[in-house]
C-alpha positions in Angstrom: -53.3 -1.0 26.0 -50.7 -3.1 24.5 -50.6 -5.5 21.8 -47.1 -7.6 19.6 -47.3 -5.7 16.0 -46.5 -7.5 13.2 -43.1 -7.6 13.1 -43.7 -8.6 16.8 -43.1 -4.9 18.4 -45.0 -3.3 21.5 -47.2 -1.2 20.4 -48.7 0.6 23.5 -51.7 3.1 23.1 -53.2 5.5 25.0 -56.6 6.5 25.6 -58.2 8.2 27.6 -60.2 6.5 30.8 -63.6 8.4 30.1 -63.4 8.3 26.7 -66.4 10.4 25.6 -66.6 10.5 21.8 -70.1 9.2 20.9 -71.2 9.6 16.9 -72.7 13.3 16.3 -72.0 14.1 20.0 -70.5 17.5 20.4 -68.6 19.4 22.9 -66.9 22.2 24.1 -65.7 21.2 27.2 -63.0 18.6 27.5 -61.5 16.5 29.9 -57.4 15.6 30.8 -57.1 12.7 27.9 -59.7 14.4 25.2 -56.9 15.9 23.7 -53.4 15.1 22.6 -50.2 16.6 21.3 -49.0 14.2 18.6 -46.2 16.1 17.1 -43.4 18.9 18.5 -41.2 21.2 16.2 -38.6 23.9 17.7 -36.5 24.0 14.7 -37.6 26.1 11.0 -41.3 26.6 10.7 -41.8 25.6 14.6 -45.4 24.3 16.1 -47.3 21.2 16.7 -49.9 19.0 16.1 -53.2 18.5 18.4 -55.2 16.0 17.5 -59.5 15.6 19.9 -60.3 12.5 20.8 -63.8 13.8 21.5 -66.2 16.0 18.6 -66.1 19.4 18.7 -68.4 22.1 19.0 -67.7 24.9 16.9 -66.2 27.7 18.6 -64.5 25.4 21.3 -61.6 27.2 22.5 -58.2 25.2 23.6 -55.3 27.4 25.2 -51.6 26.1 23.7 -48.5 27.4 26.1 -45.1 26.9 27.0 -45.4 28.4 30.1 -43.8 26.3 32.9 -46.9 25.5 35.4 -44.7 26.1 39.3 -46.5 25.6 42.5 -50.0 26.3 40.7 -49.0 29.7 38.8 -48.2 30.2 35.3 -44.3 30.8 34.6 -44.0 34.1 33.3 -42.5 35.8 30.1 -43.6 32.8 27.1 -46.8 33.0 25.2 -49.7 30.9 24.5 -51.3 30.2 21.3 -54.8 30.1 21.6 -56.6 27.7 18.9 -61.2 28.5 18.5 -62.7 25.5 16.4 -64.0 27.5 13.3 -66.3 24.8 13.0 -67.2 21.7 13.9 -64.7 19.0 14.4 -64.5 15.2 14.4 -62.9 13.2 16.6 -59.2 12.3 15.6 -58.6 15.6 12.9 -55.3 17.0 13.1 -55.4 20.6 14.1 -51.7 21.9 12.5 -50.0 25.2 14.1 -47.6 26.5 12.1 -45.8 30.0 14.0 -48.6 31.4 12.0 -52.1 32.6 12.5 -54.0 30.1 10.2 -56.6 27.5 10.5 -58.7 29.2 13.6 -54.7 29.3 15.8 -53.9 32.9 16.5 -51.0 33.2 19.0 -48.7 36.2 20.5 -45.6 37.3 20.2 -43.7 35.2 22.6 -44.5 31.8 21.7 -41.0 30.3 20.8 -40.6 26.2 21.6 -37.2 26.2 22.4 -34.8 23.3 20.6 -32.7 22.8 23.7 -36.0 21.8 25.8 -39.6 23.3 26.0 -43.4 22.0 27.1 -46.1 22.4 25.9 -49.8 22.0 28.1 -53.3 22.5 26.6 -55.8 23.6 28.7 -59.3 25.1 28.4 -60.5 27.5 31.3 -59.4 31.3 32.4 -55.7 30.7 32.8 -56.2 31.8 37.0 -58.0 28.6 36.9 -57.4 26.4 34.0 -58.6 22.9 32.9 -55.4 20.9 31.6 -55.9 18.6 29.0 -52.4 17.3 28.1 -48.7 18.3 28.5 -45.6 17.1 26.3 -41.5 17.9 26.6 -39.2 17.8 24.6 -35.0 18.1 23.7 -34.0 17.5 27.7 -33.5 14.2 30.0 -36.0 15.9 32.4 -38.7 18.7 31.3 -41.1 18.0 33.9 -40.1 18.9 37.5 -41.4 19.8 40.6 -42.1 23.1 40.3 -40.7 25.2 36.7 -36.9 26.5 37.6 -37.0 28.3 33.6 -37.9 28.5 30.1 -37.3 24.9 29.4 -39.1 23.1 31.7 -42.3 22.7 33.8 -44.4 21.5 36.8 -46.9 18.8 36.2 -50.1 20.2 36.9 -53.1 18.7 38.9 -54.7 16.4 37.1 -52.5 15.2 34.2 -49.7 12.2 34.7 -47.3 9.8 33.0 -49.8 7.2 34.4 -52.7 8.6 32.8 -50.9 9.3 29.1 -51.5 12.8 29.6 -47.9 14.1 30.4 -45.8 12.8 27.8 -41.5 13.3 27.8 -40.2 12.5 24.5 -36.3 12.7 25.4 -33.7 14.7 23.7 -33.8 15.5 20.5 -35.8 18.4 19.1 -38.7 17.5 17.0 -41.3 14.5 17.9 -43.7 12.7 15.8 -46.5 9.9 17.1 
């Protein structure tokens, strides 16, 4: 959706075309666009913020990785943060990960956001057959390429795209919030 605000600036708002939020109905299984990553911080106290656009059941598991996706498989050597909803989570709740195990998040030691460029892919399901939800890349002109070539970029997984607002390239700075 696009509209001009009071100052005349264009506002683009991405929405999940299958917006599934209905009052009181929760889900544990998400689809592409049911979650967005709204903050990426690769500096001190690195981390990210994600916002579900649907209500989540208690126990819902979502993975966030800085591993690149290349020709249908993960590039090895990076890490994954696991979020497990500690209770029912309302759509619009900010889920904050800040380099520590807290608030439903756990991470392995290899999850390390690079200020020289990186990507985060959010997904559910097994690592060999994930359902991708959202991806964000930053600190380089082109974080999304045909196949991941190093620890700073990634291919665009099937089911995500720039056109559906489920893949975002932020630009060349190392921290973003929107």
